[in-house]
N, C-alpha and C positions, 0 to 999 in steps of 0.2 A: 489147117485152120485159118489159112488166109492172112491178111495185114494184121487182124485183130485176133487175140486170143487171150484167155483168161489167166491171172496169176493170182497163185495163193497167197494170203496176207496173214492168216491167224483162223483160231477158233472164235467166235462170237465172246465166248465166256473168258478169252484172254484179253480181251478189249476194254478195259476199265477207265471210267471217267478219269480224264486228266493224263491219259497216257497216248501215246502215237506209235503206231506199228509202223514199219516201212517194209517195201517190198522192190526188189528190182525190176525194172523194166528194161524194154529192148532198148538198145544204144540210139542215142540221137542222130539226126542227119550227120554231124560231124564226127560221129565215132563217139560222143562224149556219153558217159555212164548217167543213166536216168533212174529214178525211183519213185515210187508213189509213197505218199503218206496216209495213213487212215486213222481218224479220230472218232470220238464219239460227240454229236453237238450238245447243248444245253437239254434238248430233249429226249436226249439218248439214241438219235439219229446215228446210223453210220455215215461218214462224210469222207469222202477220198479227193485227193490232189495230187498233181504231178509236184514233187518237191523240187521247184524252180522258181525263185522269185522272180518277179514280174519286171523289175529294176535292171539286173543284170541276170544273166543265165547261168546261175550258182545256185545250188541246193539252200534252202534255208537254214539249216543247222550246221552247213559248213563242215560236215562230218563230225560233228560233237555229239551228235543225237539228243541236243537240247533244241527242242523247238518253242518254247514258251516264253511269254512275256513275264515279269514279275508276279504280276496278278494271275497268271495262268488262265486268262480269258480270252486272248488272242494268240493265234500262232506269230512267231517273230523271226524277222531274217536277223540272223546273228550279225552279219557283216555291217549292215547299214541303218537297222532298226526298222524296217517295213513293218506295220502290224496288220494281220489278217484275222477278218472273223472266222470262226470255226463252221458258222453255219452256212456260210455262202463263198468264203475265201475271198472275200470283198477287202481291200487295202483300204484302211481307215486312217490310216497316217504314215509319213514317210515318202521317200522321193517316187515312189508308186502309186500315191494316193488316187484312189478312183478306179484302179485296174482290179482283177481280179485272177487268182490262181486258178490254173486249168484244171477244170473238174474232172474226175475219170469215174465212169459208171460202177457202181458196187452191184456184185450179185453175192447174195448169201445162199448155201445150198447144205443143207444139212448139218446146220449150226457153224459152216466152214463160210468165213469172208474172202471173196476173189475180188479182184478190179479187172475191169476189161484195160488190156493193153492197146493202146491205138495206134501202136507200132511208131515208124517215122512221121 
């Protein structure tokens, strides 16, 4: 399939509002594990991002599985509090304010959600 491939995330009916689904991606350039996070935005659209804060190259949830701020309206980096909009991954507050999470292409086939793994 070349440098890019599809990674299965979940069935569409398993992705409810307020939940985050993750899927493993290929390892990064230095061998570090990487994952995708997939959510529904305020309009019910599927959004996917690389699970890596823009401030430091660490997963937003730090492995805890907790991605939300207290209001459950923004994705939150549990390490230093950066808050990201669900709709576009834009950081609204925190040390990386003004930058955005790396967006992934979402593909839906037969009710199953995939993301395109960009490779390294």
